Structure formats: structure tokens, C-alpha cells
N, C-alpha and C positions, 0 to 999 in steps of 0.2 A: 372226600369226593373221589369216586372211581373214574379214572380217565377213559374216554372213548378211544376207539382205535385211531380215529383221526387225530386226536390230541396226542396220543402216544407217538404216532409217526412224526408229528410236528416236533415234539420234544426230542426225538431221535436225531433231528438235524444237528442239534448242538453237541452231539457225541461224535460227529464226523470231524475229520481234520479241518475242513473248511469252516464248519460251524464253530469249532474251538478257536480258530484264528480270528474269526469275525468277533466273537465275544471278547477276546483279549485285546483286539485293536480298537473296538468301538469307543471306549472312553477317551481315546486320544484323537478321534476323528469325528466327534459328535457335532460340532457347530456347523450349521448350514450357512454357507457364504454365497456360493455361486448361484444358488437357486432362490435367493432372497427376493428377487423381483416378482416371484409368484407367491410371496407371503405378505403379511401385513395388509391384505385387501379387506376392506370393510365387509364385503359379502362373500369372501372366500374366492377361490380360483376354480374354474371348471376343470374337470378331468380331461386328460388326453386319452383317446381310445384307439386301440387296434382291434379291428372288427374282421374276423376270419370266417368265411363261409366255406364249409366242407362239403364233400360229395355224399355225406350220409349223416344221420342223426348223431348228435354228440352223446357219448356215454359218460355219465357223471363220475362213476367210480374210476374209470380209466383216466379221466381228466384230473381227478384229485391225486391219483398216484403219480401222474406225470408232473403235476405241480410240485409235489414234495421232492421228487427226484431232481427237478430243476432248481429248487431252493437249496438243495445240498451243494449245488455248484454256485449259486448266487444268493447266499444267505443275507447279504446286505439289503436285499429288497424286502425284508420282513420288518424293517425298523418302523417306529412310530415317532411322531414329532411331539415334543413337549416344549412349552415356553417357560423359561426361567428368567424372571424379571423381564427384560426387553428383547431377549434373544431366543431363537429357536434351536433346539438340539435334537439329534436323533438318539433315541434310546431303544434298548432291547424290548421287543414285544413278545411276551410270553403266551399271548393268546393265539390260537391257531389261525392260519389263513385257510378259509373253507370255501371250496367251489360251490356255487349256488345256482340253481335253475331260476332264472328271472328274465322277464321281457322288458325290464327297466334297469337302467344303470344305478348303482348305489353310490352314495356320497362317500368319498375317501376321507380317512382320518376320524371317522365317527364310530359310534357303537355298532352300527349295522355291518361294518366291515372289520369289526374287532380292532379298530383304530389303525388299520394298515393303510399304507399309501399306494399299494398295488392291490388290485382286486380282479379276480377271475370269475366270470359268470358265463352261462351258456343259455341258449334258447333254440330249441329245434336243432338245426344244423349249423348254428353259429357259436363260435367261441369269442368272447369279448374280454380283452385285457385293458383295464383302466389303470392309469398311473398318474402320479402327481409330478408336475414339472419342477417343483422345488427339490425333488429327490433325484430326478434323472431327466434325460432328454431322449429323443428318438434313437440316436446313436447308442446311448447307454442301455436302453431297454431292449433293443433289437436282439442281442445275443441271448437274453433270457427268453424272449418269445420264440426264437428259433429252437432253443433247447426244449421248451415246453412242447412245441409241436413235434419235435423229434421223438421225445419220449412217448407222447400220445400215439403217434403213428406206429412207433416200434412195438408198443404193447398191443395195438390193434392188429398189426400185420404179423406179429410174432417174429420180427427180424430186427437186427441191430447193424445196419450198414455203417461202415466207417466213414464218417464225414470229418473234414478238416476242422480242427480247433474245437470240436464238439465235446471232447473229454478232457480238456486241459484243466489243471487245478487253478483255483482262485489265486490271484495275485493281490497283495495288500494294496497295491497302487490303485486298484479298481475302486477302492473305498475313499481314496484321497480327494481332497478339495483341489481343483485345478488352479486356483488363484493363490499362488505363493510367490508372486513377482516382487522384486525390490522396487518400491515406488520411487519414481523420480519426482521430486517435489515441484519440478517445473511443468510436469505434465498435468494438464487440466482435463476434466471430463467435458468433451465437446458436446454442445447441444445437438440433438438429432436433427438432421437435415430434412425438412418437410417440403422442400421445393420439388414440384413435379405436378403432373396432371392429376387432378382429383376427380374421381368418377362423380358425375352430377347426382347420382342416386344417393351418395353418401352425405349425410348431414350430421350435425351435432346431436340431433334428436334420434338416437339410435333406437331401432325397433327392439322390442323385448325378445323377439324370436330370432332364431338363426336358421338359415336356409342352406341346403347342401345339394349339389348336383354331382352325380357319379358318371365317369366315363371309364369303360373297360376297353383298353386299346390293345390290339394285336401287336405283340412285341416285335415280331419279325418284320412286318411292313413298316412299323414305326422306326425301328433301328436302321432299316435300309435308307429311309429318308434322312434320318439324323446323320448317319455316317456320310452320306453324299453331300451334306451341307456343313460338314466339320463341326457338328453339334453333339454335345452330350445329351442324355434324356432331359435333364433339367433345363438346359439351355434351349433345346428345341421347343419344349412346352412354353417356356417363358417368352420366347419370340413369337410363337403362334398366338398366345393370349394377347400380347402387345399388338399383333396384327388385328386381332378381333376387336380390340378397343379402338384402334385407328379406324376400322371400318364403321363402327357404331358412331364414332365422333370424329369424322374426317377433318374437322376444323380445330383439332386439339392445339392449344396455344402454349402448352408447357411440355417438357419432355415426358414421355411415358417412362416411369421408373419401376424397374424390377428390384425388389428387396429380397435377395436370395439368401436363405439361411446358410450359415457357414459354421463348420466345426472348427473351433479354436484350439483343439487339443494339441495340435502340432506346435503351438507356441507355449504350451505349458510344460512344467517340469514333471507332470504326471499325465503322460499321453494315453495311458490305458484307463483313466478314470471313467467311472460310470456316472459321475455327478453331472449336473447340467453344465454344459460348456458350449453354448450356442451364441454366435454373433450373426452379423449379416454383412453382405457385400452389396453395395448400391450400383446398379447397372442401368444407366439412362439410355433412352432411345429418342433421338431428336428428328429422325427422318422417317418418311413413309416407307414401310417395307413392302414394296409392291412387285418385287421379282425375286427369283431364286439367287441371283448374284448378290443382291443386297442382303438377303437372308444369310448367305454364307459369310459375307464380309462382317456382318454383325455378330455371327456366331464366333468367328475368329477373334473379334474384339472382346467379346464376353470372356472367351477362354483366356485371353491375355490379361484382362482385368482381374479375373479370379486368381490367375497365377501370381500377379503382383500382390494381390491381397494376402496370399498365403506365404509370402516371404517372411522369414523369421522375425526380422525387425518390425514388420508391420503387425504381425500377430502379437508380438511382445507389447507393442504400443496399445493395441486394442485391449489386451488383458489388463494392462496397467490402468487404462481409462476406466474399465469396469471395476477394477479393484478400488480405484479412487472413489467411485460412486458408493461402493459398499463400506468403505472407510468412513465416508461422510454419513452414511446411514447409521453405522455403529456409534457415531458421535452424538446422535440425537438423544436427548435426555430422557424421553418417555416413550412408551409404546404408542401413544396417540400421535406423537411427533413423527415416529417412524411411519405410521399409517398415512399421515398427511403427505410425507415425502414420497411414498410409494404410490399415492393416488394418481400421480402423473401417468402411470401406466394404464389406468382405468379408461381414459379417453384418448390414448395415444393412437394416432393415425399415421401410417407410413404410406404416402402416395407413391405409386399408383396401386400396386398390389404386392403381396408377399408370396413367395414360393419356397417350399421345402421338399427335398427329395430324400427319402429314408434309405434308398438303395435297393439292392436285389436280395431277395430271400434265397438262401442256398441250402436246400434240403434234399438234393439229389432226387432219387426215385419217389420220395415222399411228397414232393411238390404236386404230383398228379392228384392228390387228395384235396388240394386247395382250389376251389372254384372262383372265389373272389377274396380280396384282402384290401381293406380300406383303413385309413387313419384320419381322425378328425377330432375337433374340439369346438364347442360352441363359444359364443362371445366374440367372434371375429368383428373387428371394426373395419368396415369396408369390404375388401375382397381378398381372400387368401386361398392358396392352392397347396394341397398335400399330395405327394406322389410316392408310390413304391412299386416294386416289380416282383412278380411271383408267377410261376407256372406259365411262362411264355406270354404274360400279359403285363401291361403297364396300367396301374390303377390310379386314376386322377380324381381327387375330390375337390370340388370348387365350393368354398364356404363363403357366405355373404351375410351382411347385416341388413340386407334389403331383399325384397321379393321381386326378382326379375330373371328370366331365363335368356335374356338377349345375349349375354356373353358366352354362355355354354352353347347356345344355338349357333352363334357365329364361329366359335372355335370348332364346332362340329363340321360346319361348312368347309373350313380350312383343312381339316383332316380328310374329308371326302375329296376335295380338290387335289390332294396330294396322294390319293390312292392308299390311304391308311385305313385299315379296317377297324371298326370299333362298335360298341353298343353303348347306349345312353339310357340312363334312368331318369324319370321325371323328378322334379324337385321334392326334397324331403324337408319338412319342418322338424327340427330336432333340438335337443338340449342334452348336454352332458352336465351332470349335477356339480354344483359348487361344493368344495370341501367343507367339512365340519370340524376343522382343527381348532378354531377358536371356541366353538361350542364345547368341544371336549375339554379344552384347557380351562374354560370357565367353570366347568363342573368339577374338575380336579382341584382348582383353586378354592372353590366353595367348600368342598369336602375337607380340604386341608385346614381351612379356617375353623370349621366346626370342631375338628379334632383338637 
């Protein structure tokens, strides 16, 4: 079989220094541990998506070349998952990762994506990067996406500006599992605290569809407000959404609870890992936030709570608790038993809402090419918010398991009252496809049996 140019370029990745290091290290770093909560799902896990709208139509050849240049820096995002008995392992994927023009997202881990867990597609002026949370999280995938955009824009603009950290060599620690704590036998995995105000629209009969509302917020006016109220971007939006909920339901009888995603890497012995390493910090609100003084007081309390959460001893304890969960999972005798244990995540609801902030894109002059940048995932139970910043804007995606624009409208009112400029998009019914990892593994197992 004669290789195509795309296949040849993909195979050339393994001739680079990073490619060789990846192949050498992979057999020792195969087992998926930290991402297991996104595996063993009966129907698979939906893709997480980074959706980037550019100021011009996407060129497929340029994007393909940018992808392979990026994979030379991040070869560990080419792996595929295989199940051996009751465990999942990352293995080398010899099939190329191919950029495809498509107005629908493709299922990760199946034949359509050559069994890859990261997929790059485009449609008109949009680049869409899908990734599997069993492989990585937002913090882990962001450097790859920044590099992909850097190479795409550098090829398009015929320039190579020097950006901090863009050309560093891969460190083996990036491939490492973050959970290597010494388990204290006295530490138990605490049950998840579900106490808090539950949005009345949320029931156990979840809608099959997911709904998303987009806010594109002017970063300058937003950050002026946030700084004047001692708030980070994530804290400011979390308090504003809490205000919105309080206005919709002024007789709330339980604390409004913000479950803010937290990066646990600082508690790990592998702080540069790209593997999934996300926890959360619970931030309750018991009083009505009806003036600026209370807003600032609450922001300071949130900052202190996050600071306490990030103390080394607390991060160690959280990592140990998560490791205890996965140790218990490993002790399950069959694959079906593991599925039953992980089914608790299928209907998990964290009251009142979840918020995750992916941070600021840093692409220098290239950021002017980014008109919008959103990140989302279907299958939210309740209400969840994703945030990121790029090109002088804060992009906020509100995901819901119910159809109602009451929260985004009320949040919009609060932004307007505080002289924060923004645009709003009407609700979007959307779906990010579930993975096909189990389908792929069942085909592999059947083939092995026949042989």
C-alpha cells in the first residue's frame, strides 16, 4: 500500500525527538486512572468541544499542516484507548489524524476518527477541536489548541512571532498520571454534598436534548467591574449567576451553591501532566446579594475559600480521596461491576450550578483572527457554565438540561445594570456525540476471537 502525503507526514511525527520519547515512554504510562470517571459509561461519554470562529474561511490544507506541527509537540494526544480485561489503556495509534470538513461533530474513539480521542474538524469559518475527558481536561488540552492556532495563523500570515512557551520541548511528566499519592488507609472517599438550592426546572426525568446560550462579553468593561469588586473573572460570573437565580426565585430556602471547577495539579507529584486532573471547590451563598458592598464581601470570601482549597494538605487529601475511589473501582471483579459503580455519574446532580473557567488565550497579534471562542459539552444535568477569554472578550456558555432562557436573560440584565457591554445569542439545541470506544473494543474482541 502506497502511503498518502497525509499518512507520510503523520508517520514522520514518530521520527522527531518528541515522537521517539512518546513511543518509548508510552508502555510505562498506559493505564488510564484519573480519567476513569469518563469511562465505563453504558452509552459512552459526550465529547468536550472547543469551537473557534475565525475572521475568514478555514483552509483545510493549512489546518492539516498546523495539526501535524502541533502533534510534533504534543504526540501524546494521538493515543487510542483499548480495553484489556477490565481496564483501559492508551496505545499507539498508527492511523493518521485527518482534518475533515464537516458540519457535524464525529464520535471519538471510533472508526470515523481513526480511533483517535482528539478530533479536528472545520466548517466555513469555524475550527472545532473535540476531545475526550478520559484523556485530558481543559487545562491539559489548552496548550495544544493554542499551538494549533499559532501554527495555523503563522502559515496564513507568513510570520512566526516569538510567543512564550510555544516552542518548548515535551516533558515526559506531561504524559504522567497525576494520582500517585500514598493512600492513607484512614481516609475515606466522602459522599458528594448535594445540599443546596435545586433549580425547580431540574428533575430526574432529564430531557434528551441539551440547550446552550452564548454570551460574548467585552473584556475591558467586565474586568473593570470585576477588579472594582475584588473578583476574578470566574468569581464575578459565579456571583452574577447566583444573583440571577435569587431574582428568579427570591424565596430560595437553601444556599445557592457554586461548584467551581478546580485544577488539582498543584497537589500532584506531576504538576505538568496533561491528564485529567479536575476537582471542584464548593462555594455557598446564603444571603441575598442586593448591593455592591455585599458583592465585594462575597468575592473576598470566595477568594479566601479558593485559597484555602488550594493549600497543599487539602489538595493532597482531595487527590487521595479520588485515588481511593479509583482503587475501589480497580477492585471490581468484572467490567459490568465497574459500569455499575460508575453509573453513579450518569445521574449526578451538583446543586445549584457548576462553573469552569479555562483561562485566557495568549496568541499575541494572532488573537485578532479569533472572532469567537466557545467550549461546551452536551449531557449537562441541571445548569453548567463554561468560560474562556480571547481577543479582548470573555465568552460564556450556559448549558442546561431544560429549555428556559430565564437565567441567561436575568444574567444579561445584571450585566447591563453594571455597564458591561455584551452580545447574546438565542438558545441553541445541541449535542456533542458520545464516544464509540466500547463499540470499537467489541469489534476488536470479536476479531480476536475469530482468529
